[in-house]
N, C-alpha and C positions, 0 to 999 in steps of 0.2 A: 426734542429733535430725534428723528428716526435714525437708528444705527444700522449700518450695513451688516448684512448677515455674515456670520463667521464662516468663511469658506474652508477653514481648517478642520471643521467638525466632520466626523465620519458620516458617510451617507447612510449606512446601515450597520446595525450591530452584527458582530460575528466576524470571523476571518474571511478575507477576500479569497476567492478562488484564483488559482494560478492561471495566468492568461493562456498558457499552453496545456492546461490540464486535460482538456478533451481530446486534443490532437495526439497526446501521448498515453492515453489511458488503455492499457492492456490490449495492444493490437492482436496478440496471439489468441486472447480469449474471444475477441470479436470474430476472428477467422475460424476458430473452432466452433463457435456457435453456428456459423453459416454452413460448415461442412457437417456438423452434427445432425442437421435435418435429414441428411441422406445416409445416415449410418446404417439403417436397416434396409436400404435399397438392394444391396447384393443378396441378402438373405431372402428378401421378397421375390426377386427375380429367379433365384435358384428354386425356391419352393414352388412358385407358380409354374415355371417351365417343367419341373420334375413331375408335378401332378398332371399337367397337360399331356406330357409324354406317356405317363403311366396309363391314363385313360385311353389314349389312342392305341397304345400297345395292346391293351386288353381287348379292345373291340376289333383289332386287326388279327388277333390270334384265332385260328380256326378251332382250337381246342378249348378256348376259354369258356364257352357256354355249353360245352358237352356235359353229359350226365355222369353218373358214378362209374360207368363202364370205361370212361376215358381217363386214364391216370394223370394226364396233364391238364384236366379241366379244373375250374374253380371248385366245382362240387366235390370232386374226388379229394382235392387237397383239404377242403374244409372238413370233410368227413374224417380224413386221417388225423387232422389236428384236434378234433373235438374231444378225443379221449384224454388228452393231456392239457387242455386249456380250461381256464376258469370260466370261459363263456362257451363251453361246449354245447349247451342247449341252443344257443343262438346259431352256432355253426351248423348244427344238425338241421335247423329250420332252413338255413340258407342252402344247404346241400339238397334238401327236399324240393326246393324251388330254384333250380340253378339259373334259369333265364331271367326272371325278375330280380333276383338277388345280384346276379352278375351285372345286369344292366344298371341297377341302382348304384353299385360300386363304381363302375366305369364312368357313367355320366356324372356321378357325384364328384369324382376326381377331375373331370373336365370342367365342371362348374367352379370348383375351388381354384383350379389353375387359371381360368379366365378371370375370375373375380380378383385373385391376388395380383396377377400381372397388370390388369387394368386399374386396380385400386378401386373397385366398386364394392361398397359395403365391406370394407376391409376387415373389420372385427368379426363380422359374421362369417366371411370366407375363412378366416383364420380359425374360428371356432369349429367350423365344419371340417377343416383339415385336421385339426387336433383330434376330433372324434374319430375320423377314419384311421388315423395313426394309432390312437388308443386301441381300436379294434385289432389292428395288425400286431401291435405289441402284445396284446393278451392272447393272440392266437399263433401267428407265424413265429414271432420272436420270443414267446414265453419259455420255450424249452432250451433257449440258447444260454450256455454257461461258458465263461462269465458273461454277465449281462451286457457289458460294453461291446461285445461282438455283434449283438443284434441291432438292427437299424431302426426298429419301430420306436423305441424309447427316445432315440436321438431326434427323430423327426417330431415326435410329440413335444419335446422340450423346445425345439426350434420354432414352433408355432406360438409359444407363449409371448414373446415380445410383440408380435403383430396383434395378438389378442388384446394386449394392454394399450398400445398406442394407435392401432389401426393403420391406415394408409393416408396420412394427411398431406403428403407431398407427391408431386408428379403422378396424380391419380384422378380418376373421375370423381372421387369423393371431394377432393380439393376444388375441382372445377365447379361442382354443384354447390359447394359451400361459399363460393366467392359471391359477394353481393353485387347486384346490378348497379351500374353507374349511369343508366339512362336518365335524362331529366324527366321529372314528373311534375305535373301541376300541383299547386298548393293544396287543392281539394283532395288530391289522391294520396296525401301523406298519412291519412288515418289508417290505423291498423297495419303498420309496416311489418310487424312480426308475423301476422297471419298471412300476408302476401308472400313473405320470404319462405314461410313454411310450405305454402302451396307450390311455390317455384321449385323448392328443393324436392318435394315429393313428386312433382311432375317430371322433372329431369331425372330423378332416380328411377321412376317407373319406366321411362323411355330407355334409359341405359340398361336396366335390368332385362327388359324385353329383348334388346339388341344382343346382350351377352347370352341370354337363354337361346335365342335363335342361332347364334354362332355355335353354341355348344351342341345343339341338336344337329345342325348341318355338318359340323366337324365329326361328330360321332357317327352319323349316318354314312359319311364318306369313308371313314375308317372301317366300319362294318362291311360296307360294300366291296372294299378292297380285299377282304379275306378270300383266300383260295377255297373254292368249293369242289367237292367230289361229285362228279356227275355219274349217275348210274348208267350201266351199259344197256344196250337194246334188250327188249323183253325176251327175244328168242336166242340171244347170244349164249353160247356154251361156255361153261366155266373152264379155265385152263387146267390141264392135268397137272399132277404133282411133279411129273418128269419134264414138263415144259420149261424152256429157258425163261428166266426172268425177263419181263418186258422193260425193265428200267435199264438205262445205260450202265455199262460196267466201267471199271477203272483198272488201270494197269497193276498187276500184282507186284511189279518191281517198284511201285510208288510207296509200298508199305515196307519200311525198313525192318530188318531183323532186330528184335529187341525193342522196337519202337512202335509208334502208332500213327495212323492217318485218319484225319477227321473227314467224314463224308456225310451225305444227307440220306435220311431214311426214305425208301420208296413210298410215294403217296403223301406222307405228312411233311417231309422236308426237315424233320427233327435231326439234331446232330447225333452221329454214331461214330464211335471210335473203333477202327479196324486195326487189330494188332497182329504181329507175327512173332510170338515168343521164341519159336524155333524155326529154322529154315523150312519153308513149305507148310507150316502149320499156322492157320489163321483163325482168329476169333473176332467177334463183333459185339460190342456192348453199347447200349444207349448212353448218350451223353447228357440226358436229363436227370437231374437229381429227383429222387422219389419223395423228397420232403416238400419242396415248394416249386419244383419245376425249373430251377435255375440250371444253366449249362455248367457242367463240371469242367475243371481244368484238365488238360491232357495228362495221361498217367505219368507219375514221377515217384521213384522209390517204391514201386509196386503198389501204388494206390491212386485212386481218383479223389481229388479234393474239391468240394463245392465251395465256391468263393462267397456264397451268400450267408450260410450259417454253419460252415465248417464241418458238415457231414463228410465222411470219407468212406470209400468203397475199395474192396480188393480189386486190383487191376486184372487179375486172372479170371475171377469168377463173378465179380460184381456184388459180392456179399457186403453187407454193412459192417464197417469196422468201428465207426463212431457216429453217434446220432447228432442231431435229432431225427434223421431219417430212420425209418423202421423197415423199409422194403429194399430188396436188392435191385440193382440196375437191370433193366430188361435186356435179354439176349436176342440177337438176330442170327438167322441162318445165313451162311455164306458159302457160295459155290465157286469153283474155278473152272473156266472154260478156256483152254489154251493159256494165253498170258493175261487173260482178263478175269477179274473177280466180280461177282454179282451178289448183292445183298438180297436176302429173302425176307419174308414177313417176320414180325416179332415172334420169336420162338416160344415166348412165355404166354402168348395169348391163346 
């Protein structure tokens, strides 16, 4: 006679899971995993926007592509840095060809900026950004002591996380890697990997061309916006040395005794600090640091301080007090007509 099965026997060996185990399993860890996907997004946005701005700023600067005779040009700065840089030979080559070298740097920064912001070929964009910052560290920031005051090394290290993980979230890379969910006939299921690879390559090529086009258009628009100096008529006579300056003046009373007023240089628009150390005595010094072209801070405690690499200059003469700058600030002529002051050309040129 058949016996009824023993219903008291365990269904399966091993401990039974708690009925509420999944509902109470580490909710904080689950939330952290979701937010962790976007941990590098602030860094990515900062680096991408900064490189995009840097490229646009270079192309819009009328001095950037100038030759060695322009102290604010890329060529002049590269030449000045070559003597103290471990990549001095490379900098000398760049100074010898300022236009192609300058355009390569500016458009390279634009491409890195667009690629990083949009998340297209994220690891490649991060690698290119790291190479650009390695170059800046070995040139502009190489002479900065202590090392943490230079920004080249900081940017170089900041690219490393993106080089490791790329841009897998909120990016074109993620969009191209997403598999297609369109229904396919059974006969079309052969070689899915090959079709996926073609799909990714095609989408990547289209996105790359779009980003490259945006880079070129943006760079061209920035370059077109640069102020240009128009030559005068062929028969126009040059103004005499005693002629009044053609640039608008400014009130002498606006320059405080013992203080300084920041104005713009005639023609270039570069910053100039006009000072009045004693009543009725006026001097004018360029506000551009001779190291890398940054604008120095207003004079304080008898010196100008560059916020980029901590070069300092004597507020009275413009002489270098502390490097890495090696040349004094440029001096400008200044004349007074009634209650108006007028800047003349660079007195050191």
